[in-house]
C-alpha positions in Angstrom: 0.0 0.0 0.0 1.5 3.3 -1.1 0.1 6.5 0.1 1.0 10.1 -0.6 2.2 11.1 2.9 2.2 14.7 4.1 5.7 16.2 3.7 6.4 17.7 7.1 3.7 17.2 9.6 1.2 14.4 9.3 -2.1 14.9 11.1 -2.4 12.4 13.9 -5.8 11.1 12.6 -4.3 10.2 9.2 -1.6 8.2 11.0 -4.2 6.3 12.9 -6.4 5.5 9.9 -3.6 4.6 7.4 -0.9 3.2 9.7 -3.0 1.9 12.6 -0.4 -0.6 13.7 1.9 2.4 14.6 -0.2 3.1 17.7 0.4 6.8 17.9 -2.7 7.7 19.9 -0.7 8.1 23.1 1.3 10.9 21.4 -1.6 13.3 21.9 -2.4 12.4 25.5 -1.5 16.0 26.5 -3.9 17.5 24.1 -6.3 19.8 26.0 -9.4 19.1 23.9 -8.5 15.8 22.3 -8.5 17.4 18.8 -6.1 17.0 16.0 -3.9 20.0 15.2 -4.9 22.4 12.5 -1.8 23.8 10.9 -0.7 26.7 8.8 2.6 27.7 7.2 2.4 31.1 5.5 6.0 31.1 4.5 9.0 28.7 4.3 12.6 29.1 3.3 14.6 26.4 1.6 18.4 26.8 0.9 20.2 24.6 -1.5 23.9 24.3 -2.1 24.9 22.3 -5.3 28.5 21.3 -4.9 31.1 18.7 -5.9 31.8 15.9 -3.5 34.5 13.5 -4.7 33.6 14.0 -8.3 29.8 13.7 -7.8 27.4 16.6 -7.6 25.4 16.8 -4.4 22.6 18.9 -3.1 22.9 20.1 0.5 19.5 21.3 1.8 18.5 23.5 4.8 14.8 24.0 5.2 13.2 26.4 7.8 9.5 25.9 8.5 7.7 28.3 10.8 4.4 26.4 11.7 1.3 27.7 13.5 -1.2 25.6 15.3 -4.7 27.2 14.8 -6.6 25.3 17.5 -6.1 24.3 21.2 -3.7 21.5 20.5 -1.0 20.9 23.1 1.1 17.7 23.0 3.5 15.5 21.1 3.1 15.6 17.3 4.3 12.7 15.1 6.1 13.7 11.9 7.2 11.9 8.7 9.4 13.6 6.1 10.3 12.2 2.6 13.9 11.8 1.6 15.5 11.4 -1.9 17.4 8.2 -2.6 20.9 8.2 -1.1 20.2 10.9 1.4 22.7 11.2 4.3 23.7 13.6 7.1 20.1 14.1 8.2 19.4 16.5 11.2 16.1 17.7 12.6 15.7 20.7 15.0 12.6 21.9 16.8 13.0 25.5 18.0 16.8 24.9 18.1 16.6 21.6 19.9 18.0 18.7 18.0 15.6 15.7 17.7 16.2 12.1 17.1 14.7 10.4 14.0 14.4 6.9 12.6 14.0 5.3 9.2 10.2 4.9 8.9 10.3 3.1 5.6 12.8 0.6 6.8 10.3 -0.5 9.5 7.4 -0.1 7.1 8.6 -1.1 3.6 5.2 -0.1 2.0 5.4 3.4 3.4 6.8 5.3 0.5 6.2 8.8 -0.7 5.3 9.4 -4.3 7.0 12.0 -6.4 7.2 12.8 -10.1 10.7 11.2 -10.3 10.0 8.1 -8.2 9.1 6.9 -4.7 11.1 8.3 -1.8 11.7 6.8 1.7 10.7 8.6 4.8 12.1 9.5 8.2 10.0 9.5 11.4 10.3 11.8 14.4 8.1 13.1 17.2 7.9 16.9 18.0 7.5 17.0 21.7 5.1 19.2 23.6 4.2 21.6 20.8 1.5 24.3 21.0 0.8 27.8 19.5 3.7 28.0 17.0 7.1 26.5 16.5 9.9 26.5 13.9 11.1 23.2 12.4 14.5 23.0 10.7 15.7 20.0 8.6 19.1 19.5 7.0 20.0 16.7 4.6 22.3 15.9 1.7 21.9 13.7 -1.4 23.6 13.0 -4.7 21.9 14.5 -7.8 20.3 12.1 -10.3 21.5 12.2 -13.9 19.1 11.6 -16.8 20.0 12.0 -20.4 23.2 14.0 -19.6 21.3 16.4 -17.4 21.4 16.7 -13.6 18.0 16.9 -11.8 16.7 17.2 -8.3 13.2 17.6 -6.8 11.9 19.3 -3.7 8.7 17.9 -2.3 6.4 20.8 -1.7 3.3 19.2 -0.3 1.6 22.3 1.0 -2.0 21.1 1.1 -2.2 20.3 4.8 -1.3 23.9 5.6 -4.0 25.6 3.5 -7.6 26.2 4.5 -10.3 28.9 4.3 -8.7 30.5 7.3 -5.1 30.2 5.8 -5.5 30.8 2.1 -2.0 30.9 0.8 1.7 30.1 1.4 4.9 31.2 -0.2 8.0 29.0 -0.5 11.3 30.8 -1.1 14.1 28.7 -2.6 17.7 29.9 -2.8 20.2 27.8 -4.7 24.0 28.3 -4.6 25.4 26.7 -7.7 29.0 25.9 -6.8 29.6 24.3 -10.2 29.7 25.5 -13.8 26.4 24.9 -15.5 24.2 25.6 -18.5 20.6 25.0 -19.5 19.1 25.6 -16.1 15.3 25.0 -16.0 12.8 24.8 -13.2 9.3 23.3 -13.3 6.3 22.5 -11.1 5.8 18.8 -11.1 2.7 17.2 -9.5 3.5 13.8 -8.0 1.5 11.8 -10.5 2.8 13.6 -13.5 5.3 12.8 -16.3 8.0 15.2 -17.6 5.8 16.3 -20.6 3.2 17.6 -18.1 5.6 19.7 -16.1 5.1 23.5 -16.2 8.1 25.9 -16.4 8.4 28.3 -13.5 10.3 31.6 -13.4 13.6 32.1 -11.6 16.1 34.9 -11.1 19.9 34.7 -10.9 22.5 36.8 -9.2 26.3 36.4 -8.7 28.1 36.4 -5.4 31.9 36.0 -5.5 31.7 34.2 -8.8 29.0 31.8 -7.5 25.7 31.9 -9.2 22.6 32.2 -6.9 19.3 31.1 -8.3 16.1 32.3 -6.6 12.7 30.8 -7.0 9.3 31.7 -5.4 6.5 29.1 -5.4 3.1 30.6 -4.4 0.3 28.3 -3.4 -3.4 29.2 -2.9 -6.2 27.1 -1.2 -7.9 25.5 -4.2 -11.4 25.7 -2.8 -11.1 29.5 -2.8 -8.8 30.2 -5.8 -10.3 27.6 -8.1 -6.8 26.7 -9.2 -4.9 23.4 -8.6 -1.9 23.5 -6.3 1.4 23.8 -8.3 2.9 20.5 -7.2 6.6 20.0 -6.4 9.6 21.9 -7.6 11.8 20.0 -10.2 15.1 21.5 -11.4 17.3 20.4 -14.3 20.6 21.7 -15.6 23.7 20.6 -17.6 27.3 20.7 -16.5 29.1 23.4 -18.5 32.4 21.5 -18.4 32.7 18.0 -17.1 36.3 18.7 -16.1 35.2 21.5 -13.8 33.3 18.9 -11.7 36.5 17.1 -10.8 37.5 17.4 -7.1 39.9 20.2 -6.5 42.5 17.9 -5.2 42.4 15.8 -8.3 42.4 18.9 -10.5 45.5 20.1 -8.7 47.2 16.7 -9.0 46.6 16.6 -12.7 48.1 20.1 -13.0 51.2 19.1 -11.1 51.7 16.0 -13.2 51.4 18.0 -16.4 54.0 20.4 -15.2 56.3 17.6 -14.2 55.9 15.8 -17.5 56.6 19.0 -19.5 59.7 19.7 -17.3 61.1 16.2 -18.0 60.4 16.6 -21.7 62.1 20.0 -21.7 65.2 18.7 -19.8 65.4 15.7 -22.2 65.2 18.0 -25.2 68.0 20.3 -23.9 70.3 17.3 -23.2 69.8 15.9 -26.7 70.6 19.2 -28.2 73.8 19.4 -26.2 74.8 15.9 -27.3 74.1 16.6 -30.9 76.3 19.8 -30.8 
């Protein structure tokens, strides 16, 4: 059974109905009126760094999510969060406090998160004693996929749990530091059940900071019942490497340079000696 799971906070009732064996009912024992949390997230900030790690391009992601609870909820809140294949160095903070997490899909192999580029695994954590508002921060890193000579990565923007008649819109700000030479940069909105031909281009701006290109993207979402428009879906980014050699590790590039200099020096010395002998 594969279900599209909410990307940051999954409402407790959904956990109970879909994953009843998880037994999370005790996590809301401190809730004052025994209700499930009603959430909003008017704004979120997601910072990407695209960089070379031992000859492979990686994405390093830092997301900051200010979340507001609209009702009288007060207690522990379970959370699942989808991760791309190969993700490492995962950290979760609640209001600056580091939280533990576990591999939810490892314990529940059918619990996968659907995206436009494949199914992702999920982590599980519990946000302790939350009420009113809180800020969630998540850091993770993963290698970029390569398809038809293009690099691609996707950010899962499942904003629907945070939109309602009382909270009509949300803005996601993406900042991407491109620490590699690149060409043919394109960004799209990609609903989870879509194919590449159905993706819609999205605008972006670029600036330069100390020879590093910064790409900025804004994704604006409105509550469909009021706007009459479907949600945009996830963010999918594609680009090509401007020069494959530029993606070599700096240490390897330096070593190649030294070897070239040594070889040229040997050839020069040999040439000079031969000329002296011939004279």
